[in-house]
Structures are given as C-alpha cells and as structure tokens.
Phi, psi and omega in degrees: 000019178289127180243147178290133180299136179263148177285075185284330182276071184272003181272116182288156175299137183256125176265141180292143179291340184258018184292337183265005180280143178290316179231119179268100183294324179297319180292318178298321178295319179295319178298316180297323181291316185279341178255011183297328181295317179296316180296318181296320179297317179295319180297314180297319180298312180290328177297318177293320177296321176297320177295319177297322178296319179294324180289328185263345185284147177274128180287140178241144180246140183240126174249143187224145174225158181238132181242127179262125175270105190233114177284344181290344182293336183252019183290335179275344181259345183230168173292161180293117182288156177288149181300140180266144174283167180298323180293320178294321178296318178297320179296320180296317181291321177297322178295321178297321178297317180292326177296318179294332179274352189291154178289331180296316179293325177297320177295323177298318180294319179298317181290320183291323184256002179056047181282348176293349178250005182269116182290332179295324178282318185285331183231070179288160177300138182252151174285173182299315181294319178296323177297320179295317179297319179296319179297319179295319178295323178295317180295320179293323180293335180295330182265001180275173180286138180272131179237145177278129181249128181288162181295323180294316179295322178295319180294319177294323178296316178295324180295314180291325178295316178297319178296321179294319180294315181287333176292327176288327184274349182275146178228126181232129179206154179280141180270102178061225178255017182273181176262022181258135178247126179266126180241125181225151179228138184246130181208162176284343179253116183297322180293320178296322179299314179294320182297314181290325179296315176297319180297323178295315180297316179296319180296324180293315179297317178297320179297322178296315179298314181296321180295317178296316181296315181295318180296318179294321180296314179296321179295321180295315180298315181294318179296322179296318177296319179292324180297316179300315180294317181293323179297316180294318181292322179294318178296317180296320180294321179294320178295321178297321180293316180293321178296318178295321180298315182290324180294327183257007177062035182269062176284151184221154176228127182065026178088003180236154176291154178297318179300321179293320179295317179298315180299322179294318179295315179299321178297321178294317179296321179298320179296319178295318180297318178298320178294319179295317178301315180297321180293314180296320179295321179296317179296313181302313181298323180296310182289328179294323178293327178291317180295321182297345181274354178100171184291319184295313181285337180294326180294323182285332183262004183279059180255072182268134180293149179290341179286337184269337181210151177252018182284099179281348182294315181297322180294318180294316180298320181292321178298316179296320180299317181292323180294316179296322180297322179293317181294321178299319182294321181291318180294317180298323179290324185272320188241355179098163184286342184266007179293145184301320181292324179293321180293319180299321180292324180292321179295315179299322180294322179294320178298320177295324179296319179294324179293317179298320182294317179296323178295321178294324179295321179296316179297319180297319179296322178293323178291330178292321179295319178297320180295319181293323178295317180297320179293321179296319179295321180296319180293323178295319179295321179296319179296322179291319180296318180297325177291320179290327180297318180299314179287331181287330177296321177293321178294326179295319178297320177291328180293328177298315178295322179295320179297321177298315179295320179293321178296318177298316179295320179294318179298315179296324179293318179295316179297320178298317179295322178296313179294327178295320177294320179294321180297316179296321179295316179296322179295326178287318181294331181296338182270359180254106179276072183238126175262149181272040179203153177208153180276123180254351178214110181290148178285128178253165178280118181293145181256345179224149182292144178270338177208146358285145178276112189297314181297317181293319180297315181292320178296319178294323177298316179296318181295316178297321176298318178296319181295312180296315179298319179295322179294317178296317178298320179295320178296317178298319179292324179295326179276358180285098180231035185242170177278128177235329187233158179296325181295334176291325175300314182291319185282324183273314185265337182076021180244166178284138176269130183266354177123185182255133174257117183299152179287133176228160181131251179294334179253035183296341181300335178294330183259323189262335184091174185292327186293337185239017181296320184293322179297323181293328181281328190274000175091224186302137180278140177282122184248178180290158184298331184274007180288133185284307181231095179293120178247159177288161178296336180299334180271356182231030180296313183294334180278316184279340175233071187292340181255024178270166176295329177300309181293327182293323178293321178293325175296322177296322177295320178296318180296318179297319179294319180296320181290314185282336177253029182297136182100354178247105185292325180247116191243136176251116184238125178265145176250118185229165173214169181275321184234159174291155175082011181273358176089022181293326181293319177297318178297317181298315181295316180290322178296316178293320178296322178297319178295318181294320179294337178277001176096009179268139176289115188231135176241128176254117181253125174272097183256013174275086191292333183270338180215074185284084184292319181295321181295329180287339178285346183272132179229131358288161182301142180289152179258340177218156184186222189296313184298319180294324179290319180292322181279354178080016181280339179204167179284142185295331180291336183291334182268000183283135173245143187243132175278118185293337184282316184251352185063030178280129178269133183234128175253100184275188177241123178286142180303133180208138179269164175053060179258112181241166175052051181296329180293326178290325177295319182287338178258009185281162175301327179298319177293321179297319180292322180297315181294322179297317178293323180293324177301321183285341184256340186229154175283320181230135173241111181259123186244120175271112186253166180289159177300153184283324186289314184287318187227169182253019184300317182296322178291327177293328180278350187307320181298337184268351185259148176276332180187170182228144171255125183265130178251124179236130180285129183293125175072016181224317182283125180298136182294321182294324179298313181297317181297315181294322180296317181286319182287344178290339179227091184300325181293318177292319180299328181291341181266003180289119180280331182172173184232133176250136175268105185269159178058041182282131173276099187294334178289329180265351186299316183297338181287344182263000183251160179278168179296132180091353179285160184297329182295336179291342186248023181296327180292330179287346178279347189297335179293342178266354181246144174238099183274066181220122183283168173290149179293161177300155183307127182264000000 
C-alpha cells in the first residue's frame, strides 16, 4: 500500500503586504487593543499608589524672593566701572548664587533669627526611610558610651543643625539670562518659610555691605603702610641723586650740564670762524690773482664789487683812467698817435694805472692779514673744543649714573603719588554704605502647598503606569512566538489553513449553554444502559452541535481532504500535532464522528501507542484492539467498537505493559495489512497518531497514509518548533493536507488581526452558527 507522496502543500507562502512599512499602524493598534488590560491594570495600580502617596505625604510651602545684582547702585560713590563681558557677568552671578548657598550665610540667618531654638526647623517631618534610620541610630546610641555634653557644645550643635537644615531647604537659581537671583525656602510652616526667606535676603545685603567695608578697611590699612615706606624711599633716592650731582660737579643750567653748554657754544663759534676764514681766503686769492697778472692787466681786471670793499679810491682812479682812455682814443683818431696831446694822455694814463696797481696791492695785503687772523681764531677754537671733549666724556659717564639715580627717585615719587590717590579713594568709599544688590520682590506668605503637587503626582503616576504597562506589553509581545492567525500558518509553514477550532472544556458554556455546563465539567456522560461505547461529550461536539463553528471547521477540513485526495475512494488520513496536549485526539474523534454522521463508513484508529487518549475514553476498557491485530494475535474486526449514535467504528488499544519500539509496530507488515483491509471496508480511515516532536511514530506510519491533518494549539505551540519539525522530513511535510488552530479563544482572536482582516468579523458570523448541543437522550 505504499503510495507516492503527492504535492499536497500547494499553498505558497504568503507575504504580508505591509512588510516593507517602517511602522505598521495596524499592528500597533492591534497590540494596543489586546494588551490594553495589562496597561490599564498598571495605570490603575500606579494611580492608587499616587493617591496613597498624596494622602501620606507632608505638605510643604515655598516662599520666594528676587534679588537684583545691580552695579549702577554705586555709580555715584565710585568711578565709572569698565564694561563687563558676558563671561564676567555670568561669573559674578554664579558667585552670588554660591554665597547665598554657603553655610556661613546660613549660620548668620540662624543667629539673626534664633532658629537654633525653633523646633519646626530642628525637627522637620521625616520620610518613612528617614524615620527608620533615625530609630536605628537611637537604638544604637542606647548601647554606646554616655558622654556629658556641655551647654555651649549643645547650643553650637543645635545651631549647626539648624543651619544644615535650612541650607538643604534653600533653593537659589538665576532667573533666565538676567541679573536677578531667585531665592526660595521650603517649610511645613508657610509663615516660617516667608520669615526665613526675608531673613536670607537681609543677611545677603548685610553681608555685601560688611564685605565691602572690610575690604576697604583692609585696603586702607595696607595702603597707609605702603605710603609710609614709599615716602621714605623716595626721599632717600632724591637725596642720593643730589649728593652725587654735587660730588661730581654736574651743575646744569636749563636742564643741561655747563660743559655741554660750553661745548655747544664753541662749536657754534667754530662754525662762524670757519666761514670767516673761507671768506677771507677767497678775497685774498681773488686780489692776489689780479696782482699776479701785472700792472697793465690789473687795471682791466680790477672789477671789485662794492659789497666786498669800500675803497672809493680805486673806483675814482678807474673812472679817471677810463675817461683819459676815451680822450686818448679820440685824439688818436683825429690827430694821430704822435700828437702831443695823445702822448700826454698816454703818460697820464700810465700814471693812473700805477696808482691803481699800488692800491690793489694794499687791499691784497689787508685781505691776507684778515685771512691769517681768521685761521688763527679757528685754530684756537678747535684747541678749546678738544679740551672740553676730554672733560665732557668723564662728565657723561657720571651723568649716566646720575640719570639712574634720578629715574629711581622719580619712579618712587610716581608710585607714592599713585598709592596716595588710591588711599584717598578707599577712604572716601569706606564712608558710602551702598551694596550692589537690592530686593525687587519681597517674600510673601504662601497660601497653598508647593509640594507634593497633586496634579503632577497623579499625572506622573499615570505616565509611570503607562510606561510599566507598555513595557510589560512589549515583553509579552516580544515573547509572542505562537500561531494566532491563519495567515501565519500560510506564511510560516506554507500550508493551507483549515480554520479555527473554538476552545472547549472549562469554558464549555460558550458552546453548550447553561443547561449542560455541569456535564462538561464532570467528564463522561451518563448514557442509557444499551449504549455500546459511552464516550464523553468532548468526542461528540461536532455531532451534537452540527451548526457550530467547531463543526464548521471540521467540515472545512473534510472538504480540503476530499479536494486534495480526489480520485481516491478509500482515504487514510492521519491526525497529528507537534506537541502533546494540543487536542489532536479530540479533533480526531470529532472529525471521524462528523464523517460517520454524514453517512460515510468511517473507522477511527487510536494509533498513539504511548498515550492512547481515545482508548481511555471508552468504557469499559477494551480487551483487544490495534496491537493484537498488528501482531496477528486476533482478527482486527474483533477489536472494533461501534458508537450507536453515529455508527462510528473505533479500533482502540487494549491496555498493555512494557510496550517498546512503537515506531516499528506502526511500520510493520501487520500494520500495512490492517490498513489495506480497512481501506476495502471503510470510506475513511482516521488515524490518531502520536505527536511529531517527542517520537517518530507518525513518520513511521507515513507510507500508509494518504494525507495528514495537522493540529496546532492556538497561542501556545511555538511556530518555530512546528516549522522545524515539518521541514525536517520533506516527504512527511508534503502529505500535510492543512493545519487547524485548536483551542482558539474566539473572544481574543480579533485582537490579533489587523483592521479589515476576516478575524475582525467573527462576531458577524454568529448568525450562521447555532452553538447549542442536542439535548440529553430522551
């Protein structure tokens, strides 16, 4: 009876149309719907916890004041300050914030307001954890050594404790990017909160005034000491300079030494003497050149400028000479050169020439004397300058030392004047009690508590509940690795989905109604005495409720088997599952009963040799059955039991101990002969086989079966397990006719599907189903 495997799994894997979407809104909506109960429980839980916290929490009141840091307040008492950069302004405001937070300022407030005796400050309400810690410290202190504490130490301890508490309760922060600092104090007493806030602002302003006064006072004392020292040092330096000047004879006039002034004057005289010498030499050379040409030529060249000489004699002689020359020329032209008058004129002209020459010689001699005098004066001036240069070089070296002493004295005098100006400025500022800060918003008494904030606490409780619920829901969804929808069967396994089988059992009331709820719980139904094999109602659901969703899914399985096994009049169909407890035996019994009720000759074989669930439903237990027929110990027909209601033939398994090698029994020739005989006697042979994952019995029986119906428990059987089990044996996988999702919670089914999917409309199908069993046998 070995048959070639048919390609029964002709349904291709179906890919979701939304697989390429970044965010699947339909899926997120479905997740939110099915996990809404978990989220709602978490929200309600946190809401109640928030309410309990509000009922048990101690209300605190916050009072606030604003302080403006303003440098303009001291503009009339100080010089105009240079503009500050943004970084310097931020540093100044940050420093003010730290001063307000400091422990020193807290101690000032405690001392000013006597808060060391205020029990509200010293013993504030404690949280539960703080109360436990205090109790433990008290118990521990009881066993410690007792020490006597003085009143002063106790008072200081209370003072420091109060300062620590108010320092913890104070809050200081900058308001935006402004120069305003917001100071707030939180307390259980609203009046105390306002009182301490005002005291803090007053203490800060007073601290600023005291700090300015102390800084100015310290600066004045230090400046006064420096002034005394600088005055003495400046006087000593000035005396040293004057003493050095007198010792080296470095007298000066107009800021210069006498030697320098003399040298300057001599240099000026030398320059004048050199100019005079040059002038005299030029004149002498000019007249000497005229004389060197002789008497005759001297008369023609005696053209001396009147600016150079005042000798009118030469000019008169020359005029007479020229007049005689003209007369001589006229007489010579008229009477000839030998005329007596012409000769007389020539003689007179020669006499005038000699006179002019002698006059020129006298002038030349006077110019020579002037030139010699000028040269002598120039030489004398040079000799005087050379003498002064030697003595002036020594004075210059002494002058360098003098200049150093004078510079030191001048520097000390300048420094003394600078410190004197600062001292006078500090003395003036000390008299101005102006702080560079002012209160722009007085602290008021709060009328409502600032914490706990009820709206915020409740909103935060709801948000935390949503977060925790969403996290739990996300974990549950992450662990969701089971079959829920028919499309998952098609996409993961690649097989046809035969439908959903509703969950029955503890929730049988959904199927049976109130009148028969008790029968479903109590197990086997009590039948009439002539009943051949009393079975539980669980094995006859499809028969007693033929128009139920349960029966409709089994009809769909029959239709799929008829279509896929078309051409085979006698069909052997195995019912398998991946894991135990998935309800395959119930499906097998109901599927076989449905076929039998439809008029088909049907044989139901319980082939789960290790866990024969169907055989246990038969009462009384069978004495012979499948094993005896396979082993040849009895005829297979002898072990058949018949259900009188549906005429369903059942071949059970008789109880037997020490049953080994069940797979060999199912693959034995005896089993092959039994199946062959059953084919010839029945239209359908339904075989309930063992699960696929634990044992290989179903795979061993595979050659004798025409196809298999796979039962998968809804929401429990891991999808990967089923896929791996089927893909491990391709020949067996090829005979799978379809997959049924058993034990489906029909009320929750729609929550796992997307909008528009068939599962969303399951309730609209109810008009076609009648979930009411047949009445008990009448």
